[in-house]
N, C-alpha and C positions, 0 to 999 in steps of 0.2 A: 785636255787630251781625252780624259775619261768621258767627258760630256759629249765629245765628238763621236766616240764609239757608241755611246748610248743612243744618240739621235740616229746614227746609222742603223743600229739594230731595230729601232722603232720603225724606220723606213722599210727595212727588209720584211718585217712581219706585218706590215700594214695590210689590212684586209678591205680597205675602202673600195677598191674597184669591184670586189665581189658584192659588197653591200649595195653599191650604186646600181649594179646590174639587176640585183634582186628587186630593189625598189623600182627600177625602170620597168621590170616585168610586171609587177603589181600595178604600177601606174597605167601601163598599156592595157592590161585586162580591165581595169576600172574605166578607161576611156572607151574601150569597145562596148562594155556593158552599158555605159551611160548613153552612147550613141544609139545602140539598139533600143534601149528603153525609150529614148526620145522619139525615135521614128515610130515605134509601136504606139506610143502615147498620142502622137499626131494622128495616126491611122484610126485609133479608137475614138479620138475626139471628133474626127470627120464623120465617122459612122454614127456616133451619138447625135451630132448635128443634123445629119440627113434623116435619122429616125425621128428626131424632134420635129423637123419640117413635115415629114410624112404624117406624123401623129396629128399635128395642127391641121394639116390639109384634110385628114380623115375626119376629124371632129367637125370641121367646118362644113365639109361636103355632106356628111351624114346628117348634120343638123338641118341643112337646107333641104335635103331629100325628105327628112322627117316632117319639117314644116309644110312642105308642099303636099305631102301625103295627108297630113292631118287637116290641112285647109281643104284639100279635095273632098275628104269625108264630110266636113262641115258644109262645104259648098253644095254637095249632093243633098244633104239633109235640108238645107235651106230651100233648094228647088222643090223638094218633096213637100215641104211645109207651104210653099207658095202655091203649089197645085191644090192643096187642101182648102184654099180660099173658095174655090168653086163649090165645095161641099157646104160651106157656111152660107154662100149666096143661095144655094138650093133650099136650105133650111128656112132662110128668110122668105123666099118665094112661097114655100108651103104655109108659113104662118099667115101671109097675106091672103092666100086662097081660102084657108079655114076661117079667116076673119070675115070674108065676104059671104061664104056659104053658110058657115055654122054660127056666125056672130060671136066667135069665141074671143073674148077680150083678155083672157088670162095669159095667153102666149105672147102678148105684145112685149112684155119684159124680156122674154127669151130672144126676141128679135134684136134688141139692143145689146144683149149679151154676145150674140154672134157678131154683131157689128164691132164690139170692143175687141173680140178675138181677131177679127179681120184687120183692124187698125194696128193691133200688136204685131201680127205677122208682117204687115207692111213696114212697120218701124224696124223690126229685126232684119228684114230683107234689105232695107235701105242702109242700115248700119254695116251689115256684113258684106254686101255685094256692091251696092251702088256707090256709097261714100267711103268705102274702105280703101286706104292707100295701097294695101297689099294687093287687092284685086286690080287696082289701077296699074301696079307694076307688072302683074301677070298678063293682063289682057292687052290686046292691040288697041291703039287709040280710037280707031273707027268703031270697034265693037263696044268699047267703053262709052263712047258718045251716044251710040245708038241705044244702048241699054239705059242710059240716063234719060234720054228723051222719052222713051217708051214708059219708063217708070213714072216720070213727072206727069205724063198724059194720063196714065192709069190712075194716079193718085187724085188728080183733078177731077177725073170722071167719077171716082168713088165719092168724093166730097159732094158733087152734084147729086149723085144717087142718094146720099145720106140726107141732103136737103129736101129732095123730092119726097122721100119717105116721111120726113117730119111734116111736110106740107100736106101730104095725103092723109095722114092720121089726124091732123087738125080738121080737114074737111069731113072726115068720118065722124069725129066727135061732135062737130057742129051740125051734122045731119045734112050736109051738102053732098048728096049722093052723086050727082052728075059730076061735080068737080072732083070728087074722090075717084070715080071710075076713070075720068080723063087722066088724072095724075097717076093712077095705077098703071094705065097703059104706058105712060112715060117711064115708070119705074121698070117695067118688064123690058122696054126697049133699052134702057140704060144697062140692065143686067146682061142683055145679050152683047152689048158693046164691051162691058167689063170682061165677059168670057173671051171675047175675041182678043182683047188686050192681054189677058192672061196667057192665051195660046201664043201670041206674038212674043211676049217676054220669055215664055218657056222655050220657045224655039230658039231664040237668041242665046239663052243660057245653056241649052243643050249643045249648040254648035261651038260655043266659046272654048271648052276644054280641049276639043280636037285640034285646035291651032294655038294652044298656049301651054305654059308650064304647069297648068293644072291637070293635064292629061296623064293618064296612067302610062301611056307610051313614053312621054317625056321623062317621067320619074324613073321608069325602067332603063331608058337610054342613059340617063344621068348616072344611075348606079353602075351600068355596064362600063361607061366611060371612066368612072371612078375606079372600077376594078382594073381596067387596062392601065390607067396611070399608076396604080399601086404596084402592078406587076412590073411595069417599066422602072419605077423608082427602086423597087427591091432588086431588080436585075442590075441597075446601076450601082447600088450599094454593094451587092455581092461582087460585081466586077471590080469595083474600086478596092474592096477588101482583099480580093485575091491578088490584084495588081500591087497594092501596097505591101502585102505580106511577102510576095515574090521579090519585089524590089528591095525590101528590107533584108530579105534572106541573101539576095545577090550582093548588096552593099556590105552586109555583115561578113560574108565569105571573103569578099575582096579586101575588106579592112583587116580581117584576121590574117589573110595572106600577107598583106603589106606589113602588118605588125610582126608577123612571124619572121619575115625577112629582116625586119629591124632587129628582132631578138637574136636571129642568127648572126647578124653583123656584130651585135654587142657581144655575143658569145665568142665570136671569132676574135674580136678585139681583146676580150678577157683572156683568151688562150695566148694571144700574142703578148699581152702584158705579163701573163704568168711565165711564159718562156723567157721574156726579157728579165723578169725578176730572178728566175733561176740562173740565167747567165750572169746577171749582176752579182748575185750571191757568190757564184763560183769565182768570178774575177776579183770581187772585193775581198773575199777570203784569201785568195792567192796573193793579191797585192799587199794585204795587211800581214799575212803570215811570212812572206819572203824576207822582209827586213828584220824580223825578230831573231833569226838565227845568228846574224853577225853580232848582235848585242851580246849573246852568250859567248861568242868567240872573243870579243874584246874583254869580257869579264875574265875568261880563262887566261888570256894572254897577260892581263894585268896581275892575276894571282901568281902566275909563274915568273913574273917580272921580265918576260920577253920584251914587253913594251912598258913604258912608264904609265902611271895612273893618269897623268895629265893627258897623254895620247889616247888612252882608253876612254876617258871622259869626253874628249873632243870627238872621237869616233862614234860613241854612243849618242852624243848630242846631234851629230850629223844625221844619224839614222832616225833619231826621234823627230828631227826636223822633216825628214823624208816621210815618216809615218803621218805627221801632221798634214803634209801636203796631200797624201792619199786620202786622209779623212776629209779634208776640205773638198777634194774632188767629189767624194761621195755625197757630202752635204749640198754641194753646188748642183749636183744632178737633180736632187729633189726640188731645188729652187727653179731650175730650168724647166723641169716638167710642169711646174705649177705657175710658170711665167712670173716668178718672183725675184729674178736675178736683178740686183740693183748695183749701180756704179757710184762710187764716191770719188769724183774727179778732183784732181789737184795738179799743180804744176810740178813736173818731175823731170829730172835729167835722165834721158834714155840710156846714156852710157853708164851712169851710176847704177841703174837698175840691172843692166847686163852684168856689170862687175860684181854686184852683190850676189846675183844668182850663181855666177861662175865660182866665186869665192866659197859659197856654201857647199860646193862639190869637192873641196880640198880633201875631206876625210871620208868621202863616199867609198865604202869597201868594194862596191861593184864596179867602179871605174877602173879600167885596165889600160887606158890610153890617155895621152895628154890632151888638154883643151887649148886650142889656139884661138885668140880673138884678134880681130882687126876692125877697129871702129872708126867711122867717119867723124866729121865735125860734130861735137855734142850740141844737142838742142833740148830746149825745155818744152815738153808737151803736156797738154791737159789730159791726164790719164788717171785711171784707178790703179795706183801703184801696186797694191796687193794682188789685184787680178792679173795685171800684166806680168808680174814676177811669177805668178802661178802658171801662166801660159809658157813663159820661157823655161821654167823648171820642168814642166811636163814634157816639152820637146827635148830638152837636154837629157832628161831621164830616159826617154826612148832611144836617143842616140847612144847613151852609155850602155843600155841594155843589149843592143844589137851589135856593138862594136868590140871585137876581141883584139884586133891589132890595128895599127895605123894611128889616126888622130881624129879629133872632133874639132871642127872650126866654126867660128861665129864671126860674121862680119856684117857691117851696116853700110848703106849707101844712101846719101841724101840727094834727092832729085828736086832741086829748087823750082825748075820750070813746071814740073808736074805736081808740085806741092805735096810730095809724098816722101816717106822714109821707108826704105826696104831693109829687112833683116833676113839674113840667110843662115840657116843651121844645116851643116853637112857633116857626114862622117864617112869612114872607110869600111863600114859594115856591108853586109850583102844588100844588093838592090831590092827594092820593094817589088813583089810580083805584080805583073800587069793587072791581073784580076782583082788584086787587093786595092790598088790605087784609087779607083772610084769610090771605095767604101772606107777610106782611111779615117774619115771624120764622122763616121756613124757612131751610134751609142756603144756598140760592142763589136770589135773587130779582132779576130785572133789570127796569128800567123805562127805556125809551129816550125821554127827554123832552129836547128841545133838544140831542140828542147827548151827554147826560151819562150817565156810567156808572151801573150799578145799585147796589143797596144792599149787595151783596157779603156777606161773612161777619160783619160787625160786629154787625148786629141779631140774627142767630141766636145768636152767642156771648153777646151782652148778655142775651138772654132766659135762657140757661142759667145765667149768673152770678146774675141776679136770682132765678131759681127756687131756686138753691142757698142764697140768703139768706132763703128762705120769703116772698119778695115777689112782685109781679105787675108786668108791663109790657104796655102796649097802645098801639095807634096808631089814630087816627081823624081825621076832618076836622072842624074847628071854625070855623064861619063861612067855609067854603071855603078854609081854610088847614090845613096838617098840624099835628097835635098828638100828642106822645108823652107818655104818662103812666106814671110809676113809683110804685108803692106799696111802702113798706118797713114791716114790722111793728115796733112799739116793744116788743120783748120785753125788752131790757135797755137802758136809756138814762138819761141825766141831762142837766140843763141845763149848757151851757158857762158856767162861772163867769167866764171871761175876756171873754165877749161881753156886749153889752147885752141885758137881758131885756125892755126896754120899747120898744125901737125896732127896726123892721125894717130890713134892710140893702138899700139900692138903689144900683146902680152901672151905668154904661154904658161899654162899651169901644167907642170910635169906630173907624170904618174909617180905615186909614192913608191 
């Protein structure tokens, strides 16, 4: 008994709903923060990715522009050096003229020095321009082929020129003056051809940059295109940044709004739970305090020997039994709220259960009217005996509570065809108000009639127990008097062989 009250008190003071709401609030805030951080992280990652792409493109483009520019400078320098070949040919021509006029043999060595410089320039030009793959990539195919043919022709002509000079010098050293002069005329003719070839090649080289990637215009255009692309990409990045931030802001506001509504709903539920808790405390305290006064009354009556000690003990035992029933209701409420209500089914005589419940009311000091029972043929049902007795006791206690005069009746009716057993509890107390009937089996229903307490938790728990047995329970007014009707399905049953199958049981428990 003390354990029951202890568990009840623990239930009343339980702060679990408040803790759960606080934890839910923190959890929601963490979810909102996590979602916002996730979206911002995605936005920053995309921006970093785009900036990386722009950086790679910038480095690549600037490198190409820089290579083109450097090659352009080197290209111009090569053309300038190629034009200087004419100067070397002029020096060679002057050396030959002084050799004829002044007989100056000392400058013959300088002739071959100039020739070496010429061949070096031709080799550099061939490596940088003619046979350079980069030049081939920059120049159109037609110009590249034309340049190759002109250079090959020029180089062949230069080799013939070099052979003619060697032959002329041999004639000169051998004293063959006529052969020398003839070959000298051939050398001057070859020099004029070489000059023409140089002019042709220079003309080709000068026109190539104007129509290729080596032109300053192309380099400037490439840089301008690069600037435009950079501006467009930065614009896209900025637009995406603004879009993602706005979208994140909108989503965050929407999520905060939704979660705020959830919190408001949780707070509303918390208030409802708190209200139910207060109502529960009020009713539980009233239900538990009410039966305590008669205990003191029995003690006083026994002391004054108005009643015997045995009668006092029986009265106190009945009240204690009633208190235990109230405590069980309170404990069952916690199990129902947590979906932990369990049934322990066994084969039971329904008439015996009713008889035991009615007999327990013999010494109930609150009962002012007799209880009349009329039972149909007894059957054995598969029930949780303790729970069913609890239901019958709750309904009977309500009948006793509201009945001042008249009688309380219980009768059963077996419907074999419908495979059901109906139980009816009625009394001659005031009828149940119409507005109360739909709420009879709610958790807390109060009805202030003649200053009598409300229905409390008993009917709510009774309905849950009957529902667990696949049955039905209802309340209504019959001829201006309250009536409780219970229907139990006959899923598994058998007739009680120890009871009479031919006679109904009728019994009346008179008021003391």
